[in-house]
C-alpha positions as CSV (number, residue, x, y, z in Angstrom):
1,M,165.2,161.6,-9.6
2,K,168.1,159.1,-8.4
3,L,166.5,158.1,-5.2
4,F,162.9,157.1,-7.0
5,T,165.2,155.4,-9.7
6,A,166.6,153.1,-6.4
7,S,163.6,152.8,-4.6
8,L,162.0,151.6,-8.1
9,Q,165.3,149.4,-8.8
10,L,164.2,148.0,-5.7
11,S,160.2,147.8,-5.7
12,L,160.7,145.8,-8.8
13,L,163.2,143.0,-6.9
14,V,161.0,142.6,-3.8
15,S,158.3,141.9,-6.5
16,S,159.6,139.1,-7.5
17,I,160.5,137.6,-4.1
18,T,156.9,138.8,-2.4
19,T,156.6,135.2,-0.4
20,S,159.9,136.1,1.1
21,N,159.2,140.0,2.4
22,A,162.4,139.7,3.3
23,F,162.7,143.5,2.4
24,S,161.5,146.3,4.1
25,P,158.5,147.7,3.1
26,A,160.1,151.5,3.1
27,S,161.7,150.1,-0.2
28,Q,159.6,148.8,-1.6
29,H,157.5,151.9,-2.0
30,V,156.9,153.5,-5.6
31,S,156.5,157.3,-6.3
32,R,153.0,157.1,-8.9
33,S,153.9,160.4,-10.0
34,S,156.7,159.5,-12.3
35,T,156.5,157.3,-14.6
36,S,159.4,158.4,-17.4
37,A,160.7,156.3,-19.8
38,S,164.5,156.4,-18.3
39,A,163.1,155.4,-14.8
40,S,161.2,152.4,-17.0
41,A,164.2,151.6,-19.1
42,S,166.7,151.5,-15.6
43,A,163.9,149.3,-13.9
44,S,164.2,147.0,-16.8
45,A,167.9,147.0,-16.2
46,S,167.4,146.1,-12.7
47,A,165.4,143.2,-13.4
48,S,167.6,141.7,-15.8
49,A,171.1,142.9,-12.9
50,L,171.4,139.1,-12.6
51,S,173.0,137.8,-15.8
52,M,172.2,133.7,-16.9
53,A,176.1,132.9,-16.0
54,D,175.3,134.7,-12.3
55,T,172.0,132.8,-12.3
56,S,173.7,129.6,-12.8
57,E,176.4,130.5,-10.5
58,I,174.2,130.9,-8.3
59,E,172.3,127.7,-8.9
60,A,175.6,125.7,-8.8
61,L,176.0,126.4,-5.1
62,G,174.1,123.9,-3.1
63,L,171.4,126.8,-1.6
64,T,168.3,125.5,0.0
65,P,165.6,127.3,-1.9
66,E,165.2,130.3,0.4
67,L,168.6,131.1,0.2
68,E,169.2,131.2,-3.4
69,K,165.9,133.4,-3.7
70,M,167.5,136.1,-1.0
71,T,171.0,135.3,-2.4
72,K,169.1,136.1,-6.3
73,A,168.2,139.1,-4.4
74,F,170.3,140.8,-2.9
75,G,172.8,140.2,-6.1
76,S,169.9,142.4,-8.2
77,I,170.1,145.0,-5.8
78,P,173.1,147.8,-7.4
79,D,173.6,150.1,-4.2
80,E,175.7,148.4,-1.8
81,K,174.3,151.4,1.2
82,L,170.7,149.7,0.1
83,R,172.2,146.0,0.5
84,Y,173.6,147.1,3.9
85,K,170.4,149.0,5.1
86,Q,168.4,145.4,3.8
87,L,170.7,143.4,6.3
88,L,169.6,146.1,8.9
89,Y,165.9,145.8,8.1
90,M,166.6,142.2,8.6
91,A,168.4,142.1,11.7
92,N,164.9,145.0,12.8
93,Q,162.7,141.8,12.1
94,L,164.9,139.5,13.5
95,K,163.0,137.5,16.6
96,P,164.6,138.1,20.1
97,L,166.3,135.0,21.5
98,D,165.1,133.1,24.4
99,P,167.8,134.3,27.6
100,K,168.0,131.1,28.0
101,L,170.1,130.0,24.8
102,M,172.6,132.2,25.4
103,V,174.9,129.1,26.9
104,S,178.8,128.8,25.9
105,E,177.4,125.6,23.2
106,N,175.3,128.4,21.0
107,K,178.0,130.4,21.0
108,V,179.7,131.5,17.7
109,P,184.0,131.9,18.3
110,G,185.9,134.4,16.0
111,C,183.2,136.7,15.8
112,L,183.5,140.6,16.8
113,S,180.3,140.8,17.9
114,T,178.5,137.6,20.3
115,V,176.8,135.7,18.4
116,Y,174.5,132.8,19.5
117,V,172.9,130.6,17.8
118,D,170.6,126.9,17.7
119,C,168.0,125.0,16.6
120,T,165.4,122.7,16.9
121,A,163.9,119.4,14.4
122,R,160.2,118.8,13.7
123,D,159.0,116.2,10.9
124,N,157.7,118.3,7.8
125,E,154.8,117.4,5.7
126,E,156.9,114.4,4.2
127,G,158.1,113.4,7.6
128,E,161.5,114.3,6.5
129,T,163.6,115.6,9.9
130,V,164.0,119.1,9.6
131,L,165.9,122.0,11.4
132,D,164.3,125.0,12.4
133,F,167.1,127.7,13.3
134,V,166.9,130.9,16.3
135,G,170.1,133.7,16.9
136,D,171.1,136.7,17.9
137,S,173.8,138.8,18.1
138,D,174.8,142.3,19.6
139,G,175.6,143.5,16.5
140,Q,173.4,145.5,14.2
141,L,175.2,144.3,10.8
142,T,176.5,140.7,12.1
143,K,172.5,139.7,13.5
144,G,171.9,140.4,10.2
145,L,173.9,138.2,9.3
146,V,172.1,135.5,11.4
147,A,169.3,136.7,10.0
148,L,169.4,136.1,6.5
149,L,171.1,132.2,7.5
150,V,167.7,131.7,10.2
151,R,165.4,132.5,7.1
152,G,167.7,130.3,4.7
153,M,168.5,127.6,6.5
154,S,165.5,126.8,9.3
155,G,162.9,124.1,7.7
156,C,165.6,122.3,5.9
157,T,166.9,118.6,6.3
158,A,170.4,118.3,7.3
159,E,171.8,117.3,3.8
160,Q,170.2,120.4,2.7
161,I,171.9,122.6,5.2
162,Q,175.4,120.6,4.2
163,K,175.3,121.2,0.9
164,V,175.5,124.8,1.7
165,D,178.4,126.3,-0.1
166,P,179.9,129.9,1.6
167,E,180.6,130.8,-1.6
168,F,176.7,132.2,-1.5
169,I,178.2,134.9,0.4
170,N,179.8,137.1,-2.7
171,A,177.3,135.8,-5.1
172,A,174.9,138.1,-3.2
173,K,177.3,140.8,-3.0
174,I,177.4,141.6,0.7
175,T,180.7,140.9,1.4
176,Q,181.2,144.9,-0.2
177,S,179.7,145.9,3.5
178,L,182.3,143.4,5.4
179,T,185.0,144.0,7.2
180,P,187.5,140.6,6.9
181,G,187.0,139.7,11.0
182,R,182.8,140.6,9.7
183,N,183.3,137.7,6.6
184,N,185.1,135.7,9.3
185,G,182.9,136.2,11.3
186,F,180.1,134.7,8.8
187,L,181.5,131.5,7.9
188,N,182.0,130.3,11.8
189,M,178.4,130.9,12.0
190,L,177.5,128.8,8.9
191,A,180.2,126.1,10.5
192,V,178.3,126.2,13.4
193,M,175.0,125.9,12.1
194,K,175.8,123.0,9.8
195,A,177.8,121.6,12.9
196,K,174.4,121.7,14.9
197,A,172.4,120.2,12.1
198,T,174.6,117.3,11.2
199,S,174.3,116.4,15.3
200,Y,170.5,116.4,15.2
201,S,170.6,114.4,12.5
202,V,173.0,112.1,14.5
203,G,170.6,112.1,17.3
204,A,167.8,111.3,15.0
205,D,170.0,108.6,13.3
206,N,170.2,107.4,16.9
207,S,166.1,106.7,17.8
208,G,164.2,103.2,17.8
209,G,163.3,100.8,15.8
210,E,164.6,98.1,13.8
211,E,167.2,100.2,10.8
212,A,168.2,101.7,13.8
213,D,169.2,98.6,15.8
214,A,171.3,97.5,12.4
215,D,172.8,100.8,12.0
216,T,174.8,100.7,15.7
217,E,175.8,97.2,14.5
218,G,180.0,98.2,15.9
219,V,179.3,100.8,17.5
220,I,180.4,101.7,20.9
221,S,177.8,102.8,23.4
222,S,179.9,102.8,26.6
223,F,182.9,103.4,28.8
224,D,184.5,102.9,32.0
225,E,184.7,105.8,34.0
226,I,187.8,106.5,35.7
227,A,187.0,107.8,39.7
228,G,189.2,111.6,39.4
229,K,188.7,112.5,36.7
230,P,185.3,114.5,36.2
231,M,186.1,116.0,32.7
232,Y,187.4,112.4,31.4
233,N,184.2,111.0,31.7
234,D,182.3,113.9,30.8
235,M,184.0,113.9,27.4
236,M,183.5,110.0,27.0
237,E,179.8,110.7,27.6
238,S,179.4,113.5,25.4
239,L,182.0,111.5,22.5
240,L,179.5,108.8,22.0
241,K,176.4,110.7,20.7
242,L,178.5,110.4,17.6
243,K,178.3,106.5,17.6
244,P,182.2,106.0,17.1
245,V,183.3,102.5,16.1
246,T,186.6,103.5,17.4
247,L,187.4,105.9,20.7
248,E,190.0,106.3,22.8
249,L,190.6,109.2,25.0
250,I,193.8,109.8,26.4
251,D,194.4,112.2,29.1
252,D,198.0,113.5,28.2
253,S,197.9,116.1,31.5
254,A,201.1,114.6,33.0
255,S,203.5,115.3,29.8
256,H,202.6,119.2,30.1
257,A,202.9,119.5,34.3
258,G,204.4,122.7,34.8
259,H,203.1,124.6,31.8
260,A,201.4,127.7,31.6
261,G,197.9,126.3,31.1
262,S,198.1,123.3,32.3
263,K,196.3,123.3,35.8
264,G,193.5,122.0,34.3
265,W,190.2,121.3,36.4
266,E,191.2,122.1,40.1
267,E,190.1,119.4,41.3
268,S,191.5,116.5,38.8
269,G,194.3,119.2,37.3
270,E,193.3,117.4,33.8
271,S,194.6,119.8,31.1
272,H,195.7,118.5,27.7
273,F,194.1,115.1,25.9
274,V,194.3,113.5,23.0
275,L,191.5,111.6,20.5
276,N,192.1,109.1,18.1
277,M,188.4,108.3,16.8
278,V,186.6,106.8,13.6
279,A,182.7,107.5,13.2
280,E,180.5,107.2,10.1
281,V,179.3,111.0,10.6
282,F,182.5,111.5,9.7
283,D,181.9,110.1,6.1
284,G,182.3,112.8,3.5
285,M,182.9,115.9,6.0
286,P,186.5,117.9,5.8
287,L,188.5,117.6,8.4
288,V,187.6,121.1,9.5
289,K,184.0,120.3,10.0
290,R,184.8,116.8,12.2
291,H,186.4,119.0,14.6
292,Q,183.7,121.2,14.7
293,L,181.5,118.9,15.0
294,I,183.7,117.2,18.2
295,Y,183.5,120.9,19.4
296,L,179.6,121.1,19.2
297,V,179.1,118.1,20.4
298,L,181.9,118.6,24.0
299,G,180.5,122.0,24.9
300,E,181.3,123.9,27.7
301,T,183.8,121.4,28.6
302,M,185.8,122.5,25.7
303,D,186.6,125.6,27.2
304,K,188.2,123.9,30.0
305,I,190.3,122.3,27.9
306,H,194.0,123.6,27.4
307,A,194.6,121.4,24.5
308,L,193.2,118.6,22.5
309,S,194.7,116.8,20.0
310,I,192.1,114.8,16.9
311,N,192.5,112.2,15.0
312,A,188.8,112.2,13.2
313,K,187.8,109.1,10.6
314,A,185.6,107.7,8.8
315,P,185.3,103.7,8.8
316,S,186.4,103.7,5.0
317,Q,189.6,105.9,5.8
318,V,190.5,102.8,8.3
319,T,193.0,100.1,7.1
């Protein structure tokens, strides 16, 4: 009876989100032979598992429509083991990632498992630029979290993605199945996906047209390369993508000569940098996300830098 009740509860839950196909068909099966009053009462309790207060809290988390739907669905599942199984099912349904995308700029830092995420941009029927995500992990549970985020944020604008509050993972009761390490990994996944969305948004703003030309007034678009400083030149070229109005990159490697890890690139000895940058893209963005965006833009170069001190501001913060 307990197995039947759990199956019935999940079946009713799935019927409310038939368009998402997020859950396992096996979990949707309901035995036709049981129609007892106790099962009916249990199903009714499951259908109302999320109180109005819970629903209001979820709707206040700035979620995308699909992510809100899945958060409510997971939050309605009464059993932790069932939520765990559904994450594993979603992991199995995630399309394999093209090996060509398994590169350092797509790797999520701070995860117990190896995780890669990437996205592409397209215009939807309303003419809005939306992002489609892909991802993968070598850990099944982590892969389920990737699948949840990929499904929940694909087809959304960068603005919608930036509004997503990571607190939804608690509202979905998924944290009950996560170790602290995996929970931190999840937060890093979300942060990287947001940074990638912002990066694409900046790229879209750089497209042609009179409006774009007006927006680039005062924006730094070039720099003087320094001979024998390949890392500096690569970093400056990458940072221009963020359309800075102030950009100062100081090679401070000489001050750290002889320190552990100060060798930097063998051909140039570059290792320590100080970055002072002002860009419109930082407006309204928390400090940690500004740093994450810079790390994302710098890509593989970040792996070769021993230390990077960042002072990133929006124009409104400069007097």
